[in-house]
N, C-alpha and C positions, 0 to 999 in steps of 0.2 A: 600473531606475533608482531610486536612493534619494532621500530628501528633499533632501539637500545638492546633488546633481546637478541635480534639477529646479529648485531655487531658483536655481542658477547659470544654467541655461538660460533660465529666465523673466527673470532680471535682464538677461541679455545681449539677449534679445528686446526687452524694454521699452526698453533703451538704444538699440537699433537703430531701433525704431519711432518713438521720440520725439526722438532726437538728444541726449539727456541723457547726459553723460559718466559720472556715477556715480549709480546708482539704489540706494536703500536698500530692501531686501526687506521692511522693517517699515513703510514709509511707504505710505499709501493710493495706489493707482494713479491715482486722479483727480488727484492732485497733479501728475502728469507730463503731464496733458492728453491722455490716451488717449480717443479718440472711440469711438462705438458701432461704427463700421466697423472700428476697430482690435481691438475685442473679438471681433468675428466672425472676423477674420483670425487672431487669437490662438487661438481655439477650433479653427480648421482646422489650424493648425500643431501644436497640442497633440494633435489626433486623429492626425496623422501620427507624431508623436513617441511617443505612448503606445499607438498601435495600437488605439484604441477611440473610440467616439463621445464628444464633449465638447459639452455644451450651450453655445451662444453667450453665454448670460447668466451663465456661471460667473464671469467677471471682476467682475460687479456683485454677485454673491452673496458673494464672498470678496474684500474690498477691498484686501488686501495680497498681495504675492508669496508671503510665508511662509504666510499663511492659505490661499491658493489651492493651493499645493503640498501642504500637509497635507491639504486636502480631497480633492484629486485622488487622492492615495495612499490615503486612507481609503476612497474609493469603489472603488478597484481591489481593496483588501483585502476589502471587502464583496462584490464581485462574485466573487472567488475563493472565499470562504466559501459563497456561494449555489450556485456550481457544484459544490463538494465535497459540500454537503448533497444536492443533486440526484443526484449520482453514488452516494452512499450509499443513497438511496431506491431508485434503479434496481437496485443490487446486491442490496438486501434483497428487492426484488420478484422478481429472478431466483432468489434462494435459496428463496423461498417456492414459486415455480413448480417448481423442481427437487425440493423435498421432496414436493410434491403429486404430481408425476410419478412419483417413486419409489414412493410409497404406491399409486398407481393401477396401476403395473406389477406390484407385489407382489400386489395383489388379482387382477389379470388372470392372473398365473401360478397363483394358487390356484384360480381358476375353470377353468383349462385342465388342471390335473392331474386324472388320472382318480381317481375316488373309491377309497378304500382298499377292498380286497376284503373280502368277508364272512370272518369267521374260519373256518378250515378245519373246525372242528367243526360249525358250522352248515351248511356246504355239503355235508358228507357225511351229515348226518342225514336220515333218511327220515321224512317226515310222512305 
């Protein structure tokens, strides 16, 4: 969902919740008489729409539909970046473990190999 689509959805939701025919996305939501109960309901609807948790106070933190939409999308982008960073850390950890394992296996192979025999000259000499 892009910013334009989210603004359209929020505008439609506010119009339905308040009975106002035309909601301006740049006008503060308090202008339309949204109650705290509406903010909680809105956060629940946003959770369903966006597929993630949305704090019920979000409508108070971002007073207009435009600001709210931008903030929600920015939070989603931050979450994606956090997940990607975590994935890179995990992959790096796996690569480190793989390299250590390879080095240990090489050492183990070296320990298991029989020592090289004495040179033939030394074996045949009589002392």
